[in-house]
VEXMARZA-648431 format. One line per field, with one value per residue (C-alpha): z, x, y. Coordinates in steps of 0.2 Angstrom, whole numbers. Layout:
# VEXMARZA-648431
zz Z,...
xx X,...
yy Y,...
This chain:
# VEXMARZA-648431
zz -564,-567,-559,-543,-543,-544,-529,-519,-523,-518,-501,-497,-502,-491,-476,-477,-479,-464,-454,-459,-455,-438,-426,-407,-397,-381,-369,-352,-344,-330,-321,-321,-309,-320,-308,-315,-316,-313,-319,-332,-347,-365,-378,-397,-401,-409,-404,-389,-390,-374,-361,-344,-337,-325,-308,-316,-329,-344,-356,-372,-384,-399,-416,-417,-435,-442,-441,-426,-411,-393,-378,-362,-346,-327,-313,-308,-324,-340,-355,-368,-386,-396,-415,-416,-428,-420,-410,-394,-386,-369,-361,-347,-340,-332,-316,-319,-305,-308,-305,-291,-282,-283,-269,-268,-255,-253,-269,-279,-284,-278,-280,-264,-268,-267,-249,-241,-224,-213,-222,-219,-232,-230,-245,-245,-246,-230,-221,-227,-219,-203,-205,-198,-205,-194,-203,-187,-180,-197,-195,-179,-179,-198,-197,-186,-175,-175,-159,-160,-145,-151,-145,-143,-144,-161,-172,-162,-170,-155,-153,-164,-160,-171,-162,-145,-136,-142,-132,-114,-115,-134,-143,-151,-167,-183,-197,-212,-230,-241,-259,-254,-242,-224,-210,-191,-185,-189,-195,-192,-208,-219,-229,-229,-244,-254,-249,-262,-251,-235,-231,-213,-213,-197,-197,-201,-218,-223,-214,-217,-231,-218,-207,-192,-192,-194,-176,-172,-189,-206,-213,-232,-240,-258,-263,-278,-296,-312,-326,-344,-350,-357,-346,-334,-317,-305,-287,-273,-256,-241,-223,-209,-191,-174,-159,-140,-125,-128,-109,-93,-76,-64,-50,-34,-35,-22,-10,-11,-9,6,15,11,19,34,35,32,46,58,56,59,74,82,79,88,101,105,115,109,103,84,81,90,80,64,69,73,56,47,56,53,59,53,54,40,27,20,20,1,3,16,5,-10,0,8,-8,-17,-30,-39,-50,-66,-69,-83,-94,-94,-103,-115,-130,-144,-157,-175,-189,-207,-221,-240,-253,-271,-283,-302,-310,-328,-340,-357,-366,-360,-342,-328,-315,-299,-290,-274,-261,-244,-230,-212,-198,-181,-167,-151,-136,-125,-129,-138,-144,-163,-178,-195,-209,-228,-239,-257,-267,-284,-291,-309,-320,-337,-350,-356,-368,-371,-358,-347,-334,-322,-308,-292,-277,-268,-254,-245,-228,-217,-200,-185,-168,-153,-136,-121,-106,-98,-81,-86,-90,-74,-63,-71,-69,-51,-46,-31,-36,-20,-27,-38,-55,-55,-70,-61,-47,-49,-40,-35,-17,-6,10,14,8,-10,-18,-28,-37,-44,-57,-62,-78,-86,-85,-91,-107,-111,-111,-129,-134,-152,-164,-183,-194,-212,-220,-238,-243,-260,-267,-285,-296,-312,-319,-333,-341,-355,-358,-354,-335,-330,-319,-314,-302,-292,-280,-271,-257,-245,-229,-223,-207,-200,-184,-173,-156,-148,-130,-119,-101,-97,-82,-73,-73,-58,-67,-69,-52,-42,-50,-52,-70,-75,-91,-100,-118,-125,-143,-149,-166,-174,-192,-199,-215,-219,-236,-243,-258,-264,-278,-284,-298,-301,-313,-316,-328,-331,-337,-345,-340,-322,-315,-310,-303,-296,-289,-282,-275,-269,-258,-248,-239,-226,-217,-204,-197,-185,-174,-162,-153,-136,-128,-113,-108,-93,-87,-99,-96,-107,-112,-129,-140,-131,-138,-153,-145,-134,-133,-122,-108,-93,-82,-91,-78,-79,-98,-103,-119,-126,-142,-149,-165,-170,-185,-189,-204,-210,-224,-230,-243,-246,-258,-260,-271,-274,-283,-288,-296,-305,-295,-280,-271,-266,-257,-253,-245,-239,-232,-226,-219,-210,-203,-191,-183,-167,-161,-155,-167,-161,-166,-180,-192,-191,-202,-204,-214,-217,-226,-230,-240,-245,-253,-261,-258,-267,-284,-281,-292,-278,-273,-291,-287,-273,-284,-269,-263,-271,-261,-247,-244,-231,-225,-214,-211,-200,-199,-189,-189,-178,-167,-167,-158,-147,-147,-158,-149,-134,-134,-129,-112,-117,-109,-110,-108,-93,-85,-66,-58,-75,-77,-91,-88,-96,-86,-89,-93,-81,-94,-95,-112,-120,-136,-136,-138,-152,-160,-152,-161,-164,-170,-176,-182,-191,-197,-207,-217,-230,-237,-249,-254,-267,-279,-264,-258,-241,-236,-220,-214,-198,-191,-176,-171,-158,-156,-146,-142,-137,-132,-127,-122,-104,-92,-78,-62,-60,-43,-36,-37,-57,-57,-67,-64,-79,-92,-108,-111,-120,-106,-107,-116,-119,-128,-137,-145,-151,-164,-177,-187,-201,-209,-223,-233,-247,-239,-254,-270,-285,-295,-283,-266,-258,-240,-234,-217,-210,-193,-185,-168,-161,-146,-141,-124,-119,-105,-98,-98,-94,-84,-80,-69,-57,-55,-54,-54,-58,-49,-56,-41,-39,-28,-15,-9,-26,-18,-19,-30,-44,-50,-68,-77,-66,-74,-66,-73,-80,-81,-94,-99,-94,-77,-64,-47,-31,-14,-13,-7,8,11,23,41,51,69,82,70,78,67,79,70,56,58,46,51,50,42,52,49,59,55,38,31,18,23,14,11,20,6,13,30,40,50,42,28,17,-1,0,0,-17,-32,-51,-53,-72,-87,-97,-113,-119,-120,-136,-148,-165,-175,-186,-199,-210,-227,-234,-251,-260,-276,-272,-253,-241,-223,-215,-197,-191,-173,-163,-147,-133,-121,-104,-102,-85,-83,-68,-69,-58,-61,-55,-40,-35,-35,-24,-12,-8,9,3,0,-18,-31,-28,-38,-36,-31,-14,-11,-7,6,22,37,53,44,27,30,15,3,-4,-4,12,24,21,30,29,32,28,36,28,13,-3,-16,-29,-19,-21,-35,-32,-42,-57,-69,-83,-99,-110,-122,-138,-148,-163,-172,-187,-193,-210,-221,-238,-255,-272,-286,-301,-316,-326,-313,-310,-328,-329,-319,-328,-314,-315,-298,-283,-265,-250,-232,-214,-201,-183,-176,-159,-156,-141,-131,-119,-105,-86,-86,-75,-82,-97,-110,-109,-124,-123,-104,-94,-99,-114,-117,-133,-143,-151,-168,-182,-199,-216,-231,-250,-263,-281,-297,-314
xx 1706,1709,1693,1698,1715,1707,1696,1710,1721,1705,1703,1722,1721,1705,1713,1729,1718,1708,1724,1729,1712,1709,1723,1726,1735,1744,1753,1755,1748,1758,1758,1771,1782,1781,1770,1756,1738,1726,1709,1713,1701,1707,1693,1693,1686,1669,1666,1661,1676,1686,1695,1704,1721,1725,1734,1751,1744,1744,1730,1725,1713,1705,1698,1706,1705,1721,1721,1709,1712,1714,1709,1717,1708,1710,1702,1713,1723,1722,1715,1728,1724,1736,1735,1733,1748,1757,1753,1762,1757,1763,1756,1761,1747,1749,1740,1725,1729,1713,1702,1713,1714,1697,1685,1668,1667,1652,1645,1661,1675,1693,1710,1717,1733,1725,1720,1735,1729,1731,1722,1723,1717,1711,1706,1690,1700,1709,1693,1686,1701,1691,1675,1662,1647,1652,1662,1668,1675,1684,1692,1700,1719,1719,1722,1733,1723,1707,1703,1689,1681,1671,1654,1650,1631,1625,1621,1629,1643,1654,1662,1675,1686,1697,1712,1704,1691,1688,1672,1668,1650,1645,1659,1656,1658,1664,1653,1653,1652,1645,1647,1644,1629,1633,1627,1632,1623,1617,1634,1629,1619,1634,1639,1658,1657,1651,1666,1680,1690,1689,1698,1699,1701,1709,1715,1706,1713,1706,1689,1686,1673,1662,1664,1651,1650,1669,1675,1675,1683,1676,1677,1674,1668,1668,1658,1661,1657,1656,1669,1668,1678,1662,1666,1652,1658,1648,1655,1649,1657,1651,1657,1650,1657,1654,1658,1661,1666,1683,1686,1678,1678,1684,1671,1671,1662,1649,1662,1673,1659,1653,1670,1670,1653,1659,1674,1665,1651,1664,1674,1659,1654,1671,1671,1654,1659,1677,1684,1670,1674,1676,1677,1661,1652,1658,1652,1635,1632,1638,1626,1607,1597,1610,1606,1618,1615,1598,1595,1597,1614,1620,1614,1624,1639,1639,1636,1649,1637,1640,1627,1631,1616,1625,1624,1605,1606,1621,1625,1638,1635,1633,1636,1634,1636,1631,1635,1631,1636,1635,1646,1650,1647,1651,1657,1643,1640,1643,1633,1636,1622,1624,1613,1619,1612,1619,1614,1622,1617,1624,1632,1617,1601,1588,1601,1603,1605,1599,1602,1596,1605,1602,1613,1613,1627,1624,1633,1627,1633,1618,1629,1647,1647,1633,1633,1620,1623,1615,1621,1606,1605,1591,1594,1582,1588,1580,1589,1583,1590,1591,1582,1595,1597,1597,1616,1622,1610,1614,1633,1631,1619,1621,1631,1623,1606,1599,1593,1574,1566,1549,1556,1552,1567,1584,1591,1606,1601,1583,1577,1572,1580,1567,1582,1587,1574,1575,1586,1577,1560,1568,1572,1553,1554,1553,1565,1565,1570,1567,1574,1572,1584,1585,1600,1601,1614,1610,1621,1620,1637,1640,1657,1653,1671,1687,1691,1674,1663,1646,1638,1622,1619,1602,1604,1591,1592,1576,1574,1559,1562,1550,1554,1542,1544,1534,1535,1525,1514,1522,1540,1548,1549,1530,1525,1537,1529,1511,1511,1501,1510,1518,1518,1529,1529,1542,1542,1554,1555,1568,1570,1586,1589,1605,1607,1624,1629,1647,1656,1674,1687,1704,1717,1736,1745,1762,1763,1769,1754,1740,1725,1709,1695,1678,1663,1647,1632,1623,1607,1603,1586,1583,1566,1561,1547,1544,1529,1531,1517,1517,1502,1499,1487,1484,1472,1483,1501,1496,1496,1511,1514,1502,1486,1487,1468,1468,1477,1465,1476,1471,1477,1494,1496,1510,1510,1524,1529,1542,1545,1561,1567,1583,1592,1609,1614,1631,1642,1660,1675,1691,1706,1721,1737,1751,1768,1778,1771,1781,1773,1755,1744,1726,1714,1696,1682,1665,1651,1638,1621,1612,1594,1601,1609,1601,1597,1613,1625,1617,1631,1649,1664,1677,1693,1708,1725,1738,1753,1764,1782,1787,1806,1810,1806,1819,1835,1846,1839,1839,1853,1843,1834,1829,1819,1801,1793,1797,1782,1782,1764,1758,1741,1730,1711,1695,1680,1665,1654,1635,1631,1617,1599,1587,1579,1591,1593,1574,1567,1556,1539,1530,1512,1506,1490,1486,1469,1461,1469,1481,1497,1514,1529,1547,1561,1572,1583,1583,1584,1601,1599,1618,1622,1634,1646,1660,1676,1691,1707,1719,1737,1745,1762,1766,1779,1775,1790,1792,1807,1811,1797,1786,1788,1792,1781,1779,1768,1770,1759,1760,1744,1739,1721,1713,1695,1685,1668,1664,1646,1643,1628,1628,1619,1607,1602,1585,1579,1580,1566,1577,1590,1602,1608,1618,1632,1648,1660,1674,1690,1703,1719,1723,1739,1747,1757,1753,1764,1760,1772,1770,1782,1782,1797,1796,1787,1789,1779,1777,1780,1775,1776,1769,1769,1761,1759,1753,1754,1745,1744,1732,1733,1720,1719,1705,1711,1695,1679,1665,1669,1683,1679,1694,1684,1666,1661,1649,1638,1627,1627,1613,1612,1614,1627,1643,1657,1659,1675,1672,1664,1673,1682,1698,1707,1724,1719,1712,1694,1692,1700,1697,1696,1697,1706,1723,1725,1737,1738,1729,1728,1738,1736,1744,1745,1742,1727,1722,1732,1720,1701,1692,1675,1660,1671,1679,1696,1703,1715,1712,1703,1708,1717,1716,1730,1729,1736,1734,1741,1727,1723,1706,1700,1687,1684,1700,1710,1704,1716,1717,1725,1724,1712,1702,1711,1726,1743,1746,1735,1736,1738,1749,1747,1757,1752,1761,1757,1765,1758,1739,1742,1741,1742,1736,1736,1728,1732,1726,1733,1731,1744,1741,1723,1714,1697,1686,1677,1661,1658,1675,1674,1657,1664,1679,1667,1658,1655,1648,1631,1634,1646,1664,1680,1693,1706,1697,1705,1721,1711,1719,1718,1729,1740,1740,1745,1756,1742,1733,1716,1706,1698,1681,1667,1648,1641,1645,1656,1672,1681,1678,1691,1681,1684,1702,1715,1718,1703,1707,1714,1727,1716,1731,1729,1736,1722,1724,1708,1710,1721,1717,1724,1718,1720,1716,1713,1725,1716,1717,1708,1695,1692,1688,1673,1669,1675,1687,1692,1689,1697,1694,1699,1698,1699,1700,1693,1698,1708,1718,1720,1734,1729,1729,1711,1701,1683,1677,1685,1695,1686,1668,1667,1657,1639,1641,1656,1666,1667,1680,1675,1681,1675,1675,1673,1672,1675,1670,1669,1662
yy -266,-248,-243,-253,-245,-228,-231,-238,-222,-211,-220,-218,-199,-197,-206,-195,-180,-185,-187,-170,-163,-171,-175,-179,-166,-169,-158,-150,-135,-126,-110,-96,-106,-121,-131,-141,-135,-150,-146,-133,-133,-135,-130,-130,-113,-113,-131,-141,-152,-150,-159,-155,-158,-172,-171,-168,-155,-167,-167,-177,-169,-179,-175,-157,-150,-143,-124,-124,-112,-120,-110,-114,-108,-110,-100,-86,-86,-77,-87,-91,-95,-106,-112,-131,-133,-147,-163,-158,-141,-136,-120,-109,-98,-81,-77,-65,-52,-44,-59,-66,-49,-42,-41,-33,-19,-8,-12,-8,-20,-16,-24,-32,-24,-7,-11,-2,-6,-22,-36,-55,-67,-84,-95,-105,-121,-117,-114,-131,-140,-140,-150,-139,-130,-115,-102,-93,-109,-113,-96,-100,-98,-94,-75,-64,-52,-62,-70,-84,-92,-108,-112,-131,-128,-135,-120,-107,-97,-92,-75,-67,-51,-42,-33,-35,-25,-7,-3,-4,-9,-9,-19,-35,-46,-38,-35,-47,-41,-55,-51,-33,-36,-30,-40,-40,-56,-74,-80,-98,-97,-95,-110,-112,-123,-107,-97,-93,-81,-71,-55,-49,-29,-24,-6,10,12,-5,-2,16,13,6,21,20,1,-3,-1,-20,-24,-30,-48,-48,-64,-67,-82,-94,-89,-98,-98,-91,-106,-115,-130,-135,-142,-152,-154,-165,-164,-173,-178,-188,-189,-196,-185,-188,-178,-170,-168,-174,-166,-179,-180,-191,-207,-212,-219,-204,-192,-202,-200,-182,-179,-189,-178,-161,-165,-171,-155,-145,-155,-153,-134,-133,-146,-144,-159,-171,-188,-187,-206,-209,-195,-203,-220,-213,-204,-220,-231,-235,-220,-208,-189,-186,-200,-206,-225,-226,-218,-230,-244,-238,-235,-252,-261,-251,-244,-227,-220,-209,-197,-188,-204,-201,-185,-187,-197,-199,-185,-188,-175,-175,-162,-163,-150,-151,-137,-133,-120,-114,-101,-94,-79,-68,-74,-86,-96,-105,-114,-124,-134,-138,-149,-150,-161,-159,-170,-163,-172,-168,-177,-166,-154,-153,-141,-144,-131,-131,-119,-114,-102,-95,-83,-76,-64,-59,-47,-38,-28,-27,-12,-18,-32,-38,-50,-58,-67,-74,-87,-95,-103,-113,-119,-128,-129,-139,-136,-146,-138,-127,-135,-153,-155,-146,-155,-172,-168,-163,-176,-187,-203,-211,-208,-223,-218,-214,-207,-204,-193,-175,-168,-175,-175,-176,-185,-185,-168,-166,-150,-140,-132,-150,-154,-172,-171,-186,-177,-161,-170,-169,-150,-143,-129,-126,-112,-111,-97,-93,-81,-74,-63,-56,-44,-38,-27,-18,-12,0,3,15,20,12,14,20,9,15,2,1,-13,-17,-29,-37,-47,-55,-65,-74,-83,-93,-100,-113,-120,-131,-136,-152,-151,-166,-158,-150,-133,-133,-140,-128,-113,-120,-118,-134,-134,-118,-114,-100,-93,-80,-74,-61,-54,-42,-33,-25,-17,-9,2,6,17,20,28,22,28,20,25,22,38,37,19,23,33,22,32,26,37,32,41,35,35,21,20,6,3,-10,-14,-28,-33,-47,-55,-64,-75,-86,-96,-107,-120,-134,-148,-160,-160,-168,-153,-145,-127,-129,-124,-109,-107,-122,-113,-109,-98,-82,-71,-79,-76,-64,-54,-44,-36,-24,-14,-6,4,12,19,25,36,38,47,41,44,35,40,28,33,21,27,14,0,5,19,20,32,30,42,38,49,44,54,44,49,37,37,29,45,62,76,86,72,61,64,58,60,46,49,39,40,26,24,10,8,-8,-7,-23,-14,-1,-2,-2,-19,-26,-38,-46,-59,-69,-54,-54,-41,-29,-17,-5,1,16,22,32,34,36,24,24,12,13,-3,4,0,11,25,25,44,45,42,27,22,5,2,-7,-12,-13,-15,-14,3,7,18,21,16,22,10,20,28,47,55,61,71,74,55,52,40,31,36,25,33,20,21,6,2,-14,-23,-37,-47,-61,-71,-84,-80,-78,-96,-88,-73,-63,-49,-39,-25,-14,-4,9,13,28,25,41,45,27,24,19,18,31,29,44,52,47,65,64,51,39,26,27,38,32,44,46,47,33,31,17,14,-3,-8,-23,-33,-46,-58,-70,-82,-94,-105,-118,-128,-141,-137,-149,-160,-175,-168,-152,-146,-129,-122,-107,-98,-82,-74,-59,-48,-34,-25,-12,0,11,29,38,35,48,62,59,41,29,13,7,-9,-22,-27,-42,-58,-62,-44,-37,-26,-37,-33,-46,-54,-48,-33,-20,-5,2,17,12,-7,-18,-18,-36,-37,-51,-43,-55,-57,-64,-82,-82,-101,-113,-109,-122,-129,-118,-103,-86,-79,-65,-52,-50,-46,-57,-49,-60,-74,-88,-94,-110,-123,-130,-115,-102,-86,-70,-58,-41,-32,-14,-19,-12,-28,-29,-40,-31,-25,-14,-30,-35,-33,-36,-53,-52,-50,-62,-58,-68,-61,-70,-80,-87,-104,-114,-127,-139,-147,-162,-168,-183,-188,-192,-193,-178,-175,-158,-152,-136,-130,-115,-108,-95,-90,-80,-77,-79,-87,-92,-108,-108,-126,-131,-119,-126,-144,-138,-130,-146,-153,-169,-163,-159,-166,-164,-163,-176,-162,-163,-179,-169,-158,-152,-164,-164,-177,-169,-151,-148,-144,-129,-137,-132,-144,-152,-142,-142,-125,-107,-93,-98,-90,-101,-104,-94,-78,-79,-78,-96,-100,-89,-102,-100,-102,-105,-119,-128,-137,-148,-142,-154,-168,-174,-189,-189,-198,-191,-203,-202,-194,-210,-220,-206,-204,-223,-220,-203,-192,-177,-178,-189,-187,-197,-191,-195,-180,-180,-164,-157,-172,-165,-150,-146,-134,-131,-126,-137,-133,-142,-130,-114,-107,-114,-113,-126,-125,-136,-147,-146,-162,-173,-179,-192,-188,-198,-187,-187,-174,-178,-167,-171
């Protein structure tokens, strides 16, 4: 009995000891504002025992030994260690300003706060609110000073401008810096799911470190990294959507077009035969044996049929995106690995885009003072394009013409038009492009003593592209040009490497003096080559472009190739001083050498200086507790532009063979060894404000830019033996304002509401052209000597002007038109009149004027985010106000005389009984002014677009954990749901060549 009692006592003691030794700990993890941190990691130090917090920041950790140390970690916050000496432990984490604010710039890391210039930040989460594989499209409306024009073509990135146009001929997209690697093209290969943050550097102080490449702005992308918490994370994101045309152009149906042609021909007949019987003529042309309508057209009209050829080449689109990532790390390193697949099926048949991305980001502490890292991405994309004429021909096809897949050409009336290739047959034409791209940025960072960082980064960007086209022998394109089938191969490869070396030293003296200095040098080399081959004459179309040896028209073969190399060498230095966290001054200087410029001006120097003052930290504002920040910024700097072709300062010659004799032929450019950088001198002043612990923030900027030594093409005298010379002869100014606002209107545990908005404006002006010139015209048209509406430069006007005649109404019956000499044009009742602006009684080119410019007066975007428990509603808008834009598609349909497609606006055309209209009469034939020659055709391109509307639900943590998930979110998104605009083409941004789509998406985000 005693033995039994002893055993029982021993068991009780051991159970008590076990309870003391192993316990369950619960609690909550919040941020410095007492808001929950879902997904924070709690780890028992020295073990693998860990857990993560749920959606309200709560956690439960089992089997914790008494006396253990718990480590609380969350991305962007400092790790906090706590002794496990009680059963309930609540922790408030402090933001890690170093981790949150660091960006990699030219191979060195810098704090965002030290970027004293104009910088806009966009998080990766914000970019992903718009379901698109295109990072440029995702950026639209998100940052002030950034103007994005979308491209509807699958796989194309669209255009992006920062602070407007700062070059006459050689401006363009900004450079992208991806984990330190500088790239200025192929943005469509960037996977938005890999992006952690994006910084848009806009003024010279912010961009000065890029010197010669920064004139168009800089976008710095930092991709995702792993965490040293020891907790591995698996993330899967996917969405699938169906798309349709966002807008349609209203065209006349068969019966309406028939009536228009009757009216147009009758008007012409009456002009040529005054006093004739109009009704009798109309009866004749509507009867069998008509000289105006073909029998098939009369049949369609009489039976009420109308044929839609556009349906033959379009479809509903389908898009899908899959992204799988793995991330984690330990005390000595981190890893992030992702795989991405994108499939975009366009609205036009045979147009699609597929992309495969793989990425690996690694960091490893080799020693306590030595770290190695790599950021490497491989991308493969394949794009198929619909033959370029198919969409336009199908859209403008004769609705009276029955669908015939076998016809070679389409027609109006009896005559086949060899310009109207059958769009159904055009679908058999192959246009494909495949691109492989490898980017890798690899760094070694040594920190031998505190504050000193010696860093070297070697980056490569390798591109291999192949385009393959084939035109079958039975298509109109082949028959018209006697090709008998044509195969086209184009191959392009590029190697770009970049080696950056920096030394940075940072130290805080006497607690108030924060000093950071950096010096370095960089070398960049780019080499590319291309091969272009066309072969014609194939016995069979079976092998398409895959057997060039089968082409028998040897004399019609075309061969081409090109090789280019250019290099840059740079030295740069930067110093930053902050006193007491309130006053900051930054100075930067960079000296660049480029092989693109002549020996007399290869080198350029680009300095900048900027300062800031956080007034909110002054003692005299200490009583204003609601004021979190009030930072005043001012800066001035110079950057450059080298966006010209390599070897352009030489007079180049190409090899040519004629009559079995080889020779060298000039490319018509004379040499210019004094060719030099375009220089941009920019002044910026700004103010950043934060209120209520930064729940309400605002940022405002004003900038003024002087662009000098702008590169332009000059026409050379015939006696020189050349046609053109590239020279530094132009100058412009550019100024504008930018404003960003963001506010957490409601911010508590269950309900959060955030709104943000931005607005920008940029106005440029030409201040100098070559010599005494006050204007430079862009010539073209049928004679190649007609002044074009766009592409002209006028002293004192915008870079992107629209230059046309002024519409002066519709001529009316009985009106005296003899006071104005219209030259070779005819103006009668119902025709367009042109305003005699200079009053000389003659209408000529002197009566044209600048009606406006293509740039908007204001542009930007706004968004709202509502979150209630697990539900969220998000809306993203973009807008543009005041830009002008011509639409060649709309104008061509407004010029119809019934022998081409016609817009329904022509239903309100002038007739003797409908004179109160601004639409001219129907007329078949030339000699009249058309709408496109006047300001009446220049449309207001303002718009308001709902880019994305998303409704989502995130599972409660307990539910997610029951199926072994950390997080699970479902959502549905409507993309490009509506647009409000007066523009009458397809889209005020994308234009008319490819219609923008409206898409509905179902998506899922899961993490393990």
